[in-house]
C-alpha positions in Angstrom: 98.2 109.1 64.1 97.6 111.5 67.5 98.3 109.8 70.5 97.8 111.2 74.1 100.2 110.5 77.1 100.4 111.3 80.8 103.3 112.0 82.9 103.6 112.1 86.5 106.9 113.2 88.6 107.9 111.8 91.8 110.7 112.6 94.0 113.2 109.6 92.7 111.0 108.4 89.1 109.3 110.2 86.9 106.0 107.7 85.6 104.7 107.8 81.7 101.3 106.0 80.9 99.7 105.7 77.5 96.4 103.8 77.1 95.2 102.8 73.5 92.0 102.8 72.4 91.6 98.8 72.7 92.7 99.9 76.7 96.1 98.2 76.9 98.6 100.1 79.0 102.1 100.9 78.1 104.2 102.3 81.1 108.1 104.0 81.2 109.5 104.5 84.4 112.5 106.9 84.2 114.7 108.7 87.1 113.3 112.1 87.7 115.9 115.1 86.3 116.2 117.4 89.2 116.2 120.9 89.2 115.1 120.4 85.3 112.1 117.9 86.2 111.0 118.6 82.5 114.0 116.6 81.0 112.8 113.6 82.6 109.1 114.0 81.4 110.5 114.6 77.5 113.1 112.1 78.1 110.4 109.1 79.2 107.7 110.4 76.0 110.6 110.1 73.9 111.3 106.6 75.0 107.2 105.5 74.8 107.4 107.2 71.7 110.2 105.3 70.1 108.6 101.9 71.8 105.5 102.1 70.5 106.4 103.5 67.3 104.8 106.8 67.6 106.1 110.3 66.3 106.5 113.0 69.0 104.7 115.3 66.4 101.4 113.4 66.7 101.2 113.7 70.5 98.1 115.9 70.8 97.6 116.1 74.6 99.8 115.3 77.8 97.6 115.4 81.5 100.6 115.8 83.8 100.6 115.8 87.4 103.7 117.1 89.7 105.0 118.2 93.2 106.2 121.6 92.1 104.0 123.2 94.5 104.4 121.2 97.2 107.9 121.4 96.9 108.2 124.8 96.6 106.3 125.0 100.7 108.3 121.9 102.1 111.6 123.4 101.1 110.6 127.1 101.6 111.7 128.1 97.9 108.7 129.7 96.8 108.3 133.2 95.4 109.6 135.8 97.6 105.9 137.4 98.5 104.4 140.5 100.3 100.9 140.6 101.9 98.7 143.4 101.6 95.6 143.4 104.4 93.3 145.8 106.2 94.9 147.8 108.8 95.1 145.8 111.9 95.3 142.5 110.5 99.1 142.3 109.4 99.3 139.4 112.1 97.1 137.1 111.0 99.7 134.7 109.9 101.6 134.8 112.8 98.1 134.2 115.1 97.1 131.2 113.2 94.3 129.1 115.2 95.1 127.5 118.8 94.9 124.5 117.6 98.5 122.0 117.6 99.3 119.1 115.9 100.5 117.1 118.6 98.5 116.7 121.9 101.0 116.6 124.3 103.5 119.1 123.2 103.2 122.4 124.6 106.5 124.0 123.1 105.4 123.2 119.7 106.7 126.3 117.9 104.3 127.2 114.8 105.7 127.5 111.3 107.2 130.2 110.0 105.0 132.3 108.3 105.7 132.3 103.9 105.5 136.2 104.3 107.8 137.6 106.7 106.6 140.6 108.7 108.6 143.1 106.7 106.7 142.2 103.9 103.2 142.4 105.1 101.6 145.7 104.7 98.1 147.1 106.0 96.3 149.7 104.2 93.3 151.4 105.6 90.1 150.4 104.6 87.3 148.6 106.0 83.7 146.8 105.1 81.6 145.2 107.8 80.3 141.7 107.9 77.5 142.3 105.0 80.0 144.6 102.8 79.3 148.1 103.6 82.0 150.4 103.1 82.8 151.8 107.0 86.3 153.3 105.4 86.9 153.5 102.0 89.9 152.3 100.8 93.3 154.5 101.0 94.9 154.2 97.6 97.8 156.6 98.9 98.6 153.7 101.5 98.2 151.2 98.7 100.8 153.4 96.6 103.2 153.5 99.5 103.1 149.9 100.0 103.7 149.0 96.4 106.8 151.2 96.3 108.5 149.3 99.4 107.3 146.0 97.4 109.5 147.1 94.5 112.3 147.6 96.5 112.2 144.4 98.0 112.3 142.8 94.6 109.4 140.4 96.1 108.0 138.3 92.8 104.6 137.8 94.4 101.7 139.8 96.0 98.6 138.3 97.9 96.0 140.4 98.7 93.6 139.6 101.7 91.0 142.6 102.9 88.4 141.9 106.2 84.9 140.5 104.5 86.1 141.2 101.0 84.3 138.1 100.2 81.0 139.6 100.7 81.9 143.0 98.8 85.2 142.7 96.3 85.0 146.0 95.3 88.2 147.0 97.4 90.4 144.1 96.6 89.3 144.5 92.9 90.6 148.1 92.5 93.7 147.1 94.6 94.5 144.6 92.7 94.1 147.0 89.4 96.4 149.4 91.2 99.0 146.7 91.7 98.9 145.3 88.4 99.6 149.0 87.1 102.7 149.8 89.5 103.7 146.2 89.8 103.3 144.9 86.3 106.0 142.3 86.5 104.8 140.9 89.7 102.3 137.9 90.3 99.1 139.5 91.5 96.5 137.0 93.9 93.5 138.3 95.4 91.7 136.5 98.1 88.1 137.3 96.0 89.8 135.3 93.4 91.4 132.7 95.2 88.9 131.7 98.0 85.8 134.2 98.6 84.7 132.8 102.1 84.8 133.7 105.7 87.6 133.0 108.0 90.3 135.2 107.8 93.2 133.1 108.9 92.3 130.4 106.0 91.3 132.9 103.5 94.4 134.6 104.0 97.0 131.8 104.0 95.3 129.9 101.3 95.6 133.7 99.0 99.4 133.6 100.3 100.0 130.2 99.6 98.5 131.2 96.0 100.9 133.8 96.0 104.0 131.9 97.1 103.9 129.1 94.6 102.2 131.1 91.4 106.3 132.4 90.2 107.9 129.0 90.7 104.5 127.0 89.1 104.4 129.5 86.0 108.1 129.0 85.1 107.5 125.1 85.7 105.1 124.7 83.3 106.2 127.3 80.5 109.9 125.6 80.7 107.7 122.4 80.3 105.9 123.5 77.2 109.2 124.7 75.9 111.1 121.0 76.5 108.0 119.1 74.7 108.3 122.2 71.9 112.3 121.4 71.7 111.3 117.4 71.2 109.1 118.1 68.4 106.0 118.1 70.2 103.4 120.6 70.2 100.8 119.3 72.8 98.5 120.4 74.8 99.1 120.0 78.4 96.8 119.5 81.3 97.6 119.5 84.9 95.8 117.2 87.7 94.2 119.3 90.6 93.9 118.7 94.1 90.0 118.3 93.7 91.0 115.1 91.2 90.4 116.6 87.9 92.3 117.9 84.7 92.6 121.3 83.8 94.1 123.6 80.9 97.7 124.6 82.1 96.4 128.2 81.5 94.2 127.9 84.5 96.4 126.7 86.8 98.7 129.6 85.9 95.6 131.6 87.1 95.4 130.0 90.5 98.2 127.2 91.1 97.8 126.5 94.4 94.9 124.4 93.0 97.6 121.6 92.2 99.5 121.4 95.3 98.3 118.0 95.9 97.7 117.2 92.2 100.2 114.3 92.0 98.8 112.1 95.1 94.9 112.8 93.9 95.6 111.5 90.6 96.4 108.3 92.2 93.2 108.3 94.2 91.5 109.0 91.2 92.7 105.6 89.4 92.0 104.1 92.5 88.3 105.2 92.5 87.9 103.8 88.9 89.6 100.6 89.7 87.3 100.3 92.5 84.2 100.8 90.7 85.4 98.1 88.0 85.7 95.7 90.9 82.0 97.0 92.9 83.7 97.8 95.6 81.9 100.5 97.4 84.1 101.4 100.5 88.1 101.3 100.0 91.6 103.1 101.5 94.1 103.7 98.9 97.7 103.7 99.7 100.3 105.2 97.8 104.1 105.0 98.7 106.6 106.7 96.5 110.3 107.8 96.9 109.6 110.3 99.2 106.2 109.8 100.7 103.3 107.7 101.4 99.7 109.2 101.1 96.4 107.6 102.4 92.8 108.3 101.1 89.5 107.0 101.8 86.6 105.9 99.0 83.6 105.5 100.4 80.2 104.8 98.2 82.1 104.7 95.1 83.3 108.5 95.0 86.3 110.2 96.5 86.0 112.0 99.9 86.9 115.8 100.0 88.7 117.8 103.0 86.7 120.8 104.5 90.2 122.3 105.9 93.5 121.1 104.5 97.1 121.7 105.6 100.7 121.4 103.6 104.1 121.8 104.9 104.1 120.0 108.0 105.7 116.4 109.0 101.9 115.0 107.9 100.1 117.0 105.3 96.8 116.3 106.4 92.9 118.2 107.0 90.5 118.3 109.9 89.1 119.6 113.3 90.9 116.5 114.7 94.4 116.8 113.5 96.3 119.7 112.4 97.9 123.1 113.3 101.5 122.2 112.2 101.1 123.0 108.4 99.6 126.4 106.3 95.9 126.1 105.8 94.7 125.6 102.4 91.2 125.6 102.2 90.4 124.9 98.5 88.5 121.9 96.9 91.0 119.2 97.4 90.9 115.5 97.7 90.9 114.4 101.4 94.6 113.0 101.2 96.6 112.4 104.2 100.8 112.4 103.5 103.5 111.4 105.7 107.4 111.5 104.9 107.8 108.2 104.3 108.8 106.5 101.4 111.3 104.3 99.8 114.1 107.0 99.6 113.2 108.4 103.1 116.5 108.3 105.6 116.8 106.0 108.2 118.4 107.4 111.9 118.9 107.0 115.3 117.7 109.7 117.6 119.4 110.1 121.0 117.2 107.4 122.9 118.8 105.1 120.1 115.3 104.1 118.6 114.8 103.7 114.7 113.3 106.7 112.9 112.0 106.9 109.4 112.4 110.3 107.1 110.9 112.8 106.6 114.0 113.9 104.9 114.8 111.9 101.6 117.6 110.6 99.3 115.4 111.9 96.2 116.6 110.7 92.8 120.4 112.2 93.5 122.2 110.4 95.3 119.3 108.4 96.3 119.8 105.4 98.5 123.1 103.6 99.1 121.9 100.6 97.0 122.2 103.0 93.9 125.9 102.9 94.6 125.7 106.7 93.5 127.6 108.4 96.5 124.9 108.7 99.1 126.0 106.3 101.8 123.1 106.9 104.5 120.8 103.8 104.4 116.7 104.5 103.4 113.8 102.3 103.3 114.4 100.6 100.5 118.1 99.9 101.8 116.1 97.8 104.8 114.2 96.2 102.2 116.8 95.5 100.0 118.9 93.7 103.1 115.4 91.4 104.0 115.3 90.1 100.5 111.9 92.0 99.7 113.7 93.6 96.6 115.6 92.3 93.9 119.0 92.1 94.9 120.5 93.3 91.4 118.3 95.7 89.7 115.2 98.0 90.1 112.5 99.3 88.0 112.8 96.3 85.9 116.0 95.8 85.4 116.4 99.8 84.1 118.3 100.6 87.9 121.3 98.6 88.7 122.1 98.5 92.5 124.4 96.8 95.1 123.1 94.7 97.5 125.9 95.0 99.8 125.7 98.7 99.9 122.5 98.5 101.4 123.7 96.1 104.0 126.9 98.1 104.9 124.6 101.0 105.0 121.9 99.3 107.8 124.7 97.7 109.3 127.1 101.0 110.4 123.7 103.4 110.9 120.9 100.7 112.5 122.6 97.2 113.3 125.9 98.0 114.8 124.9 100.8 116.9 121.6 99.2 118.4 123.7 95.8 118.5 121.2 94.1 116.4 121.8 91.8 113.6 121.3 93.1 110.0 118.1 91.3 109.3 116.4 92.4 112.5 117.9 95.6 112.4 116.2 96.2 108.6 113.0 94.5 109.7 112.7 96.9 112.4 113.1 99.5 109.8 110.3 98.0 107.9 108.0 98.0 110.7 108.8 101.4 111.9 108.0 103.1 108.2 104.9 100.9 108.7 103.7 102.4 111.9 104.9 105.9 110.5 102.6 105.2 107.3 99.2 103.7 109.7 98.9 107.8 110.7 98.3 108.5 107.3 95.5 105.7 107.1 94.0 106.4 110.4 93.7 110.4 109.4 91.6 109.8 106.4 89.8 107.1 108.3 89.5 106.9 112.1 89.8 110.5 112.6 86.5 110.6 110.3 84.7 108.1 112.4 85.4 105.3 109.9 86.6 101.9 110.8 89.5 100.5 108.3 88.5 96.9 109.1 85.4 97.7 106.7 87.0 98.7 104.0 89.9 97.0 101.3 93.4 98.2 100.5 94.3 99.3 97.3 98.4 99.7 97.5 100.2 101.7 94.9 103.2 103.5 94.2 106.9 102.2 93.6 106.5 100.7 97.0 102.7 100.0 98.0 102.9 96.6 97.3 105.9 96.2 99.5 104.6 97.8 102.4 100.7 97.1 101.7 100.3 93.8 103.8 101.7 94.9 106.9 100.0 98.0 106.9 97.2 96.5 106.2 97.9 94.2 109.1 98.3 96.7 111.7 94.7 98.1 110.6 93.1 94.3 110.7 92.3 94.9 107.0 91.0 91.9 105.1 91.8 92.1 101.8 94.8 94.3 99.7 94.6 95.2 95.9 97.6 96.0 94.2 96.6 96.9 90.3 98.2 96.5 87.6 101.2 98.8 86.8 101.1 99.5 90.3 104.2 101.6 90.6 103.1 104.1 87.7 99.3 104.3 89.1 99.3 107.9 89.3 100.1 108.2 85.9 97.5 106.0 84.9 95.1 108.2 86.9 96.2 111.2 85.1 94.3 109.4 82.2 91.4 108.3 83.9 90.5 111.5 85.4 87.4 113.8 84.1 88.2 117.0 82.9 86.9 118.9 85.7 87.1 122.1 88.2 85.9 122.8 91.6 84.9 126.4 92.4 83.3 127.7 95.6 81.6 130.8 97.0 80.8 132.6 100.4 76.7 132.0 101.1 75.8 132.5 104.8 72.1 131.4 105.8 70.6 129.4 108.4 68.4 126.3 106.8 65.5 127.2 108.5 65.6 130.6 106.9 67.1 130.2 103.5 66.3 132.2 100.8 66.2 129.6 97.7 66.5 132.6 94.9 69.7 134.1 96.3 71.6 130.5 96.8 70.8 129.9 93.2 72.1 132.9 92.0 75.6 132.4 93.7 75.4 128.8 92.5 74.7 130.4 88.8 77.6 132.6 89.3 79.8 129.4 90.6 79.0 127.2 87.3 79.6 130.4 84.6 83.2 130.4 86.3 83.9 126.8 86.5 82.3 126.1 82.9 84.9 129.3 82.0 87.7 127.5 83.5 87.2 124.7 81.5 86.6 126.8 78.7 82.7 125.4 77.9 79.5 127.3 77.8 77.8 127.1 81.3 74.6 124.9 79.3 77.2 122.3 78.4 78.8 121.7 81.8 77.9 119.0 84.2 77.7 120.5 87.2 77.4 119.0 90.8 76.6 121.1 94.0 77.6 120.6 97.2 76.9 123.1 100.9 79.1 123.4 103.3 77.2 123.4 106.9 77.2 123.4 110.4 75.6 123.7 113.7 75.1 127.3 114.6 78.0 128.7 116.4 80.3 125.8 115.6 83.6 126.8 114.5 84.4 123.8 111.6 81.6 123.0 108.6 81.1 119.6 107.0 80.9 118.9 103.1 77.2 117.8 102.4 76.0 117.2 98.5 73.0 118.9 97.2 71.2 116.1 95.7 69.5 118.3 93.5 70.3 120.6 90.4 69.5 123.5 92.2 68.5 124.7 95.4 64.8 125.5 94.7 64.4 121.8 93.6 66.6 120.4 96.8 64.6 118.8 99.6 66.2 120.9 102.8 64.9 118.1 105.3 67.0 115.8 103.7 69.8 118.1 103.4 69.4 118.4 107.3 69.3 114.9 107.8 72.6 114.2 105.6 74.0 116.6 108.0 73.0 115.6 111.4 74.1 111.7 110.2 77.8 112.8 108.6 78.0 114.5 112.4 77.1 112.0 114.0 79.5 109.8 112.1 82.1 112.2 112.2 82.1 113.0 115.7 80.2 110.7 117.6 77.3 112.6 118.4 74.5 115.1 116.5 72.1 117.6 118.0 68.1 117.4 117.8 66.2 119.5 115.4 66.0 122.3 117.9 69.4 123.0 117.5 69.7 125.3 114.2 72.1 124.7 111.3 73.4 127.0 109.0 75.3 127.2 105.7 78.3 128.9 105.4 79.4 129.0 101.4 78.5 126.4 98.5 80.6 124.6 95.9 79.7 123.4 92.5 82.1 120.8 91.1 81.9 121.1 87.0 83.2 118.7 84.4 82.9 118.1 80.6 80.6 115.6 79.4 82.0 115.2 76.2 85.7 114.5 77.4 86.4 110.8 76.7 88.4 109.0 78.7 89.4 105.1 79.0 86.8 103.2 80.5 89.0 99.9 80.7 92.6 99.4 81.4 94.3 96.0 80.9 98.2 94.6 80.5 99.7 93.7 77.5 100.1 89.9 77.7 103.4 88.6 78.7 105.0 85.2 79.0 105.1 83.5 82.3 108.3 84.0 83.1 110.3 80.9 85.3 110.3 81.3 89.4 113.6 81.8 91.0 113.8 81.4 95.0 115.4 83.8 97.4 116.0 83.8 101.3 113.4 86.6 102.6 113.3 87.3 106.1 109.5 87.8 107.5 110.8 88.8 111.3 111.3 86.6 114.2 107.9 84.6 113.7 109.0 83.3 109.9 112.5 84.0 110.0 114.5 83.7 106.8 112.2 81.5 104.3 113.3 80.1 101.1 110.5 82.2 98.8 109.7 82.0 95.2 109.9 85.2 92.9 107.2 85.2 90.6 105.7 87.8 87.6 102.1 88.5 87.8 101.5 86.4 85.2 102.8 83.6 87.3 99.5 84.1 89.4 96.3 83.3 88.4 92.7 82.9 89.5 93.4 80.2 92.2 94.7 81.5 95.6 98.2 80.5 96.4 99.7 80.3 100.0 102.6 82.9 100.8 105.2 83.5 101.2 105.3 84.8 97.6 107.1 88.0 96.2 105.9 89.3 92.7 108.3 91.3 90.7 106.8 93.8 88.2 108.8 96.2 86.0 107.1 99.1 88.1 107.3 97.8 91.5 107.1 94.7 94.0 104.7 92.8 95.8 105.3 91.0 99.0 102.8 88.0 100.3 104.0 87.2 103.5 103.9 83.3 104.9 100.6 84.2 106.7 98.2 85.6 103.7 97.4 84.3 100.2 97.3 85.9 96.8 95.9 85.6 93.6 95.7 87.6 90.1 91.8 88.7 89.0 90.8 88.8 85.5 91.9 92.3 85.2 95.4 91.7 86.5 95.3 93.0 89.9 97.2 91.4 92.8 94.4 90.3 95.4 96.2 89.3 98.6 93.6 87.6 101.5 94.5 88.2 105.0 92.6 86.1 108.4 92.5 87.3 111.8 92.1 85.3 114.8 88.2 86.0 116.1 
């Protein structure tokens, strides 16, 4: 019997998920295995096969999520990359944009470009804004650049010429020549990566694609090799930042599209869950071992970012927040990420204030409680001291821990230097972690003009249930939902995702003077490209169309759904109205009809309508475990409480007052004394919070 599986690699654990034909979910959680993460995947898949009685030879497909591209950027361990650009534009990566991520930090230092200046080469060529050739491409300049690149031992080359999105002729010729001269080098052209206006964003995105290309290719090749060695010749598909899965071959072609693939899978799973529950608007909160991520579900669907940055202390998007990372202008779910996870180190700054992250203990040596050589305290150690986590083992007993090591680390680093007792020191760490993660949620809600109080919070990840209620309290959110298998929810999302891909193209025109026929010609081109990436005939692909719009003279665009199968059939007045409404909500104002609006690019999201994904998920039946009691600290207001420790099956549809701690195999959920919790029909833990009016 053939079967399929999902695998999601995190900084601390690797999660494996399988959903059978009746919707029953099976999961495995194993420690990640750096530097060869594929070994952890194979170990987890093999363990699942053994438990379910499956044969590895019958594994037909594996959907995969990973952080290899993100980590290559964050850790500056990507390929040695060169850039070839138009004469006079060598320093675009240095000039960037004028924005800075923190308003009152005039001495902010921009991140070092991913391509050093000695590997940035200018060639003589020039197009005007309409694509007409002003200066022909000087191929001798290209050959000289290729010779220097070869001697530099660069692994990747990004090519980005001025206005190439209007006429790809020069870039295409440069790519052809470079492949002849540098056959072993990964070549990336901006016309294949981001054929749109904005020189810095286009150059940065092309460079990011080149920078992560070789490590992503090596990673996927190694993963396929490890699976074959284990007896499985499975087809690998990879989650994209846009929320759909695509074949590994397409990822090798454009690897930058998976920079946020792991977090995107969790958002997709949360969207499916919200749809099942009839919840239109929700905030997703995904807290793992290394980072915490926030995103938004609105009107039943995910939200995409118009601009995105990766590589800062908080990867995020937008015209309001940003400037600290590397621009990545590809279709990506609007996810904001901060370096605060269960494995994030705790430290004191020069003023003696508690700080959390962004540096993390990872899987090795891990938190101090792992007793594996790590002595520095982490957020997990603070939660162990507070009694929030099991005092002897995590992950359903698969990871033994020492609570004494956690207490010692918190005392040495926080309690003793600050004069606090261990409980108050650990609670301070917990609160600082929550405050850090509030930034991620505000970046996708408040910065978009949304009020978090109008949303439910769906908390998942290994630590989502531990911090979800505290985060909700900070934002005055009334309902927190912790889904089944919350600790491996991103892996579940891989199985629930559509097989889809999103592609963008340049198209510049004022709405009032729009040539609909020309717009549909570009839409048709994008539909064919998207269908090719999915391996489908264009007629077989299901396509949704969007446009990026702005008031004439603005510097940033908003993505608006076309809500029509073509531009010829679109209601342009309705399109303009939707843009004005979104602008009003996002920025607090909109202009009258006397202000012209222009389209700067268009997008096609294509999916495979014949791809079958599970429509429901449910946990296998389990026996109700006997309750235990543990001393748990809930802050000065409540102090040390004798708290019942229950399993998920220990809850039912009758609300139960806190304090409670719900321990699952994949994670833990904290229900404080001033909250109520129940388990709904499909196994979600639903926590209700009340606020004084």
